C-alpha positions as CSV (number, residue, x, y, z in Angstrom):
1,M,26.7,40.8,54.7
2,D,24.1,38.2,53.9
3,E,22.1,40.8,52.1
4,I,25.1,41.7,49.9
5,I,25.6,38.0,49.1
6,K,22.0,37.7,48.3
7,R,22.1,40.7,45.9
8,E,25.2,39.4,44.3
9,N,23.6,36.0,43.7
10,A,20.5,37.6,42.3
11,L,22.5,39.8,40.0
12,F,24.6,36.8,38.8
13,G,21.4,34.8,38.3
14,H,19.8,37.5,36.1
15,I,22.9,38.0,34.0
16,S,23.5,34.3,33.6
17,K,19.9,33.8,32.4
18,L,20.4,36.7,29.9
19,I,23.7,35.2,28.6
20,D,22.2,31.7,28.3
21,E,19.2,33.1,26.3
22,A,21.6,34.9,24.0
23,H,23.7,31.8,23.4
24,K,20.5,29.9,22.7
25,H,19.4,32.6,20.3
26,V,22.8,32.6,18.5
27,K,22.7,28.8,18.2
28,T,19.2,28.9,16.8
29,T,20.1,31.7,14.4
30,V,23.1,29.8,13.2
31,N,21.1,26.6,12.7
32,T,18.3,28.2,10.7
33,T,20.8,30.2,8.6
34,M,22.5,26.9,7.8
35,V,19.2,25.4,6.7
36,Y,18.4,28.4,4.4
37,T,22.0,28.1,3.0
38,Y,21.5,24.4,2.3
39,Y,18.2,25.1,0.5
40,G,20.0,27.7,-1.7
41,V,22.9,25.3,-2.4
42,G,20.4,22.6,-3.3
43,K,18.6,25.0,-5.7
44,Y,21.9,25.8,-7.5
45,I,22.7,22.1,-7.8
46,V,19.3,21.1,-9.2
47,E,19.2,24.0,-11.6
48,D,22.7,23.2,-12.8
49,E,21.8,19.6,-13.2
50,Q,18.8,20.5,-15.3
51,Q,21.0,22.1,-17.9
52,G,21.1,18.8,-19.7
53,Y,23.4,16.6,-17.7
54,E,22.5,12.9,-17.3
55,R,21.5,12.6,-13.7
56,A,23.6,9.6,-12.8
57,A,26.7,11.1,-14.5
58,Y,26.1,14.4,-12.7
59,G,25.9,12.7,-9.3
60,K,29.1,10.8,-9.9
61,K,31.3,13.5,-11.5
62,V,30.1,17.1,-10.9
63,L,28.9,16.6,-7.3
64,K,32.2,14.9,-6.3
65,A,34.3,17.6,-8.0
66,L,32.1,20.3,-6.3
67,S,32.5,18.5,-2.9
68,E,36.3,18.4,-3.2
69,K,36.5,22.1,-3.9
70,L,34.1,23.0,-1.1
71,C,35.8,20.8,1.5
72,L,39.1,22.3,0.6
73,K,37.8,25.8,1.2
74,Y,35.2,25.2,4.0
75,G,35.9,21.9,5.6
76,E,34.5,18.4,5.8
77,G,30.8,19.5,6.1
78,W,30.5,19.6,2.3
79,S,31.1,15.9,1.6
80,Y,29.6,14.2,-1.4
81,S,27.0,12.4,0.7
82,N,26.1,15.8,2.4
83,L,25.6,17.4,-1.0
84,R,23.3,14.6,-2.1
85,Q,21.2,15.2,1.1
86,I,21.2,19.0,0.4
87,R,20.0,18.3,-3.2
88,Q,17.2,16.1,-1.9
89,F,16.3,18.7,0.7
90,Y,15.7,21.3,-2.0
91,L,13.7,18.8,-4.1
92,S,11.5,17.9,-1.1
93,Y,10.5,21.5,-0.5
94,A,10.9,23.2,-3.9
95,N,7.5,22.2,-5.2
96,L,6.0,24.1,-2.2
97,T,7.7,27.4,-3.0
98,D,7.2,28.0,-6.7
99,G,10.9,28.2,-7.2
100,V,11.3,31.0,-4.5
101,C,12.1,30.1,-0.9
102,Q,9.0,31.3,0.8
103,I,8.9,28.5,3.4
104,Q,9.9,29.4,6.9
105,F,12.5,27.0,8.2
106,D,12.4,27.0,12.0
107,L,14.1,23.7,12.8
108,S,17.7,22.4,12.7
109,W,19.3,20.7,9.8
110,S,19.2,17.4,11.8
111,H,15.4,17.7,12.1
112,Y,15.1,18.3,8.3
113,L,17.2,15.2,7.6
114,I,14.4,13.2,9.2
115,L,11.5,15.2,7.8
116,M,12.6,15.1,4.2
117,R,12.4,11.3,4.3
118,I,8.7,11.6,4.7
119,E,7.1,11.5,1.2
120,N,3.6,12.5,2.2
121,H,3.4,16.3,2.4
122,D,0.5,16.4,4.9
123,E,2.4,14.0,7.2
124,R,5.6,15.9,6.9
125,K,3.9,19.3,7.6
126,F,2.2,17.8,10.7
127,Y,5.6,16.7,12.1
128,E,7.1,20.1,11.3
129,I,4.3,21.9,13.3
130,E,4.6,19.5,16.2
131,A,8.4,19.6,16.4
132,K,8.3,23.4,16.5
133,Q,5.4,23.8,18.9
134,Q,6.6,21.0,21.3
135,N,10.3,21.9,21.0
136,W,11.1,18.2,20.1
137,S,14.7,17.2,20.1
138,V,16.0,15.3,17.0
139,R,15.7,12.1,19.0
140,E,12.1,12.9,20.0
141,L,11.1,13.7,16.4
142,N,12.7,10.5,15.2
143,R,10.8,8.5,17.8
144,Q,7.4,10.1,16.9
145,V,7.9,9.5,13.2
146,G,9.0,5.9,13.9
147,S,6.0,5.3,16.1
148,C,3.6,6.6,13.4
149,L,2.1,9.4,15.5
150,Y,0.5,11.1,12.5
151,E,-1.3,7.9,11.4
152,R,-2.3,6.9,14.9
153,L,-3.8,10.3,15.6
154,A,-5.5,10.3,12.2
155,L,-7.1,6.9,12.8
156,S,-8.4,8.0,16.2
157,R,-10.3,10.9,14.7
158,N,-13.3,11.3,12.4
159,K,-12.6,12.0,8.8
160,D,-13.3,15.7,9.0
161,E,-10.6,16.2,11.6
162,V,-7.9,14.2,9.7
163,M,-7.5,17.1,7.3
164,R,-6.7,19.5,10.2
165,L,-3.6,17.6,11.3
166,A,-1.5,18.9,8.4
167,K,-2.7,22.5,8.9
168,E,-2.7,22.9,12.6
169,G,-0.9,19.9,14.1
170,Q,-2.5,18.1,17.1
171,T,-5.3,20.3,18.4
172,V,-6.5,19.5,21.9
173,E,-10.0,21.0,22.3
174,K,-12.1,18.1,23.5
175,P,-11.5,14.7,25.3
176,S,-11.3,12.6,22.2
177,D,-8.4,14.7,20.9
178,I,-6.0,13.1,23.4
179,I,-6.9,9.6,22.4
180,K,-4.5,7.6,20.2
181,N,-5.0,4.1,18.9
182,P,-2.8,2.3,19.5
183,I,-0.6,3.9,22.2
184,T,2.9,2.7,21.5
185,L,5.1,1.7,24.5
186,E,8.1,0.2,22.9
187,F,10.4,2.4,25.1
188,L,9.4,0.4,28.2
189,G,11.6,-2.5,27.1
190,L,8.9,-5.1,27.8
191,K,8.8,-8.0,25.3
192,P,5.4,-8.6,23.7
193,D,5.8,-12.4,24.0
194,T,6.7,-12.5,27.7
195,V,4.3,-12.8,30.7
196,Y,4.1,-9.6,32.8
197,S,1.7,-8.3,35.5
198,E,-0.2,-5.0,35.6
199,S,2.1,-3.9,38.4
200,K,5.2,-4.6,36.3
201,L,3.7,-2.6,33.4
202,E,2.9,0.2,35.8
203,N,6.5,0.2,37.3
204,A,7.9,0.3,33.8
205,I,5.8,3.3,32.9
206,I,6.8,5.1,36.1
207,S,10.5,4.5,35.4
208,K,10.0,5.9,31.9
209,M,7.6,8.7,32.8
210,Q,9.2,11.3,30.6
211,Q,8.8,9.1,27.5
212,F,5.3,8.1,28.6
213,L,4.3,11.8,28.9
214,L,5.7,12.4,25.4
215,E,3.6,9.5,24.1
216,L,0.4,10.7,25.8
217,G,0.8,14.1,24.0
218,K,0.1,17.7,24.7
219,G,-0.7,19.2,28.1
220,F,-0.2,16.2,30.4
221,L,1.1,16.5,33.9
222,F,1.7,13.5,36.1
223,E,0.1,13.6,39.6
224,A,0.1,10.2,41.3
225,R,0.3,6.4,41.0
226,Q,-2.0,4.1,42.9
227,K,-4.0,7.1,44.1
228,R,-6.2,6.1,47.0
229,F,-9.6,7.4,47.8
230,T,-12.1,6.1,50.3
231,F,-15.8,5.9,49.9
232,E,-18.2,4.4,52.5
233,E,-15.1,2.9,54.3
234,Q,-13.9,1.1,51.2
235,H,-10.5,1.9,49.7
236,F,-10.1,2.3,45.9
237,F,-6.9,2.8,43.9
238,V,-6.5,4.5,40.6
239,D,-3.4,3.2,38.7
240,L,-2.3,6.5,37.2
241,V,-3.6,10.0,37.7
242,F,-2.7,12.8,35.3
243,Y,-3.9,16.4,34.7
244,N,-4.3,17.9,31.3
245,R,-3.7,21.6,31.5
246,L,-5.1,22.3,28.0
247,L,-8.4,20.6,28.7
248,Q,-8.3,21.6,32.4
249,C,-9.4,18.2,33.7
250,Y,-8.1,15.1,35.5
251,V,-7.3,12.1,33.3
252,L,-7.5,8.7,35.1
253,I,-5.7,5.7,33.6
254,D,-6.3,2.1,34.5
255,L,-4.0,-0.6,33.1
256,K,-5.4,-3.9,31.9
257,I,-3.3,-6.7,30.5
258,D,-6.3,-9.1,30.2
259,K,-9.4,-8.9,28.0
260,L,-11.4,-5.8,28.7
261,T,-14.6,-6.5,30.7
262,H,-17.8,-4.6,31.5
263,Q,-16.7,-4.7,35.2
264,D,-13.5,-2.8,34.2
265,L,-15.7,-0.2,32.5
266,G,-18.0,0.0,35.5
267,Q,-15.1,0.5,37.9
268,M,-13.7,3.3,35.7
269,Q,-17.1,5.0,35.6
270,M,-17.1,4.9,39.4
271,Y,-13.6,6.5,39.6
272,V,-14.6,9.2,37.1
273,N,-17.8,9.9,39.1
274,Y,-15.9,10.2,42.3
275,Y,-13.4,12.7,40.9
276,D,-16.2,14.7,39.3
277,R,-18.2,15.0,42.5
278,Y,-15.5,15.2,45.2
279,V,-12.1,16.3,43.6
280,K,-12.5,18.6,40.6
281,L,-13.1,22.3,41.1
282,D,-16.0,24.2,39.7
283,F,-14.0,25.8,36.9
284,E,-12.5,22.4,35.8
285,K,-13.9,20.2,33.0
286,P,-15.3,16.7,33.6
287,T,-12.8,14.0,34.4
288,I,-11.7,11.7,31.6
289,G,-11.2,7.9,32.1
290,I,-8.9,5.8,29.9
291,L,-8.6,2.0,30.1
292,L,-5.3,1.2,28.6
293,C,-5.5,-2.4,27.5
294,K,-4.0,-5.0,25.2
295,E,-7.1,-5.2,23.1
296,K,-9.8,-2.5,23.1
297,N,-13.4,-3.3,22.5
298,D,-15.4,-0.4,21.2
299,A,-18.6,-2.3,21.0
300,L,-18.4,-3.3,24.6
301,V,-17.7,0.3,25.7
302,E,-20.6,1.6,23.6
303,L,-23.0,-1.1,25.1
304,T,-21.9,-0.8,28.7
305,L,-21.6,3.0,29.1
306,P,-24.0,5.9,28.4
307,K,-23.4,7.9,25.3
308,D,-22.1,10.9,27.2
309,A,-19.6,8.9,29.3
310,N,-16.2,10.5,29.3
311,I,-14.5,7.1,29.2
312,Y,-12.3,5.6,26.5
313,A,-10.6,2.3,25.8
314,S,-7.2,2.6,24.1
315,A,-5.1,-0.3,23.0
316,Y,-1.4,-0.3,23.8
317,Q,1.4,-2.2,22.1
318,L,5.0,-2.9,23.1
319,Y,6.5,-2.6,19.6
320,L,6.5,0.0,16.9
321,P,3.5,-0.2,14.6
322,N,3.6,-1.3,10.9
323,K,3.8,2.1,9.2
324,A,2.9,0.8,5.7
325,L,-0.4,-0.7,7.1
326,L,-1.3,2.5,9.0
327,Q,-0.5,4.6,6.0
328,A,-2.8,2.5,3.8
329,K,-5.6,3.0,6.3
330,V,-5.1,6.7,6.5
331,K,-5.1,6.9,2.7
332,E,-8.3,5.0,2.5
333,W,-9.9,7.4,5.0
334,I,-8.7,10.5,3.2
335,E,-10.0,9.1,-0.2
336,E,-13.3,8.4,1.4
337,F,-13.4,11.9,2.9
338,E,-12.6,13.6,-0.4
339,E,-15.2,11.4,-2.2
340,N,-17.9,12.5,0.3
341,E,-16.9,16.1,-0.1
342,E,-17.4,15.8,-3.9
343,I,-20.8,14.2,-3.4
344,K,-21.8,17.1,-1.0
345,K,-20.6,19.7,-3.6
346,L,-22.6,18.0,-6.4
347,E,-25.7,17.9,-4.2
348,E,-25.3,21.6,-3.3
349,D,-24.9,22.5,-7.0
350,K,-28.1,20.8,-8.0
């Protein structure tokens, strides 16, 4: 009897999974079909508008009349405000398609409502790639755009790698690829102007681990907090221990709310050495250490540690960054990159 029940449950489980996947596929197909439809509607609107209508008059008269007719036949989804968004959607992507829809739209309309607000094409493309690869919800995409993920990744890389972000998204091939400056922890709910301890910061991170993993980025798995190890009868505790499956290595994080010191760096170096010698397996890559602090000091890190140390200082902040300021910095870096490329080309042509 137990065997029959077991077989029935197994059969039910297999069929349920198949049906769930079918529902998911249908939902995805409906969403993407809607996006392509909106693109086509936007194309018709813009082409009609370009027949000589004054733009302001067109928006007030023709679009409203069109909305009334569409709503009467198809429902409230074709309101005047929605038609304006659809028009803007087409304009945001039309210059990339040479008038023919050759772009592959893989996300939902709600995702594109966020993406089309991004003026910079490279930045928008980066978020499209990441949203698809990481299966971000609309809420997650909105948070990553608001926290300036693109700019923070760009400013944490050398100028050559900045150009890859729009083509490939965030690539994780070496330890420095997982570093962001700053790390944004606004979701913890801690006020920047209040006094808090390292333990309170740690507790806040543990209570919001899902959001913290999203902020850390690709490939991170949480293993332990206050991980104890003993060496020569002394006990040591690592604040947070993670594993990155893409880099195949441990990532140790120590939290610092005070000014970073050389003692902090020395302690992290000892933690990393211990994991490399006694914990990591032969096939795994060297352990990475990250000091998450209010203010990072690259000069101190460079002076204190050897050049090949796998240890980084990364600043954190408890509020969303100033997007305009970060955008200006990224623009400056890209202009410098392009200028250097021109100089290289001129030198090669000589």
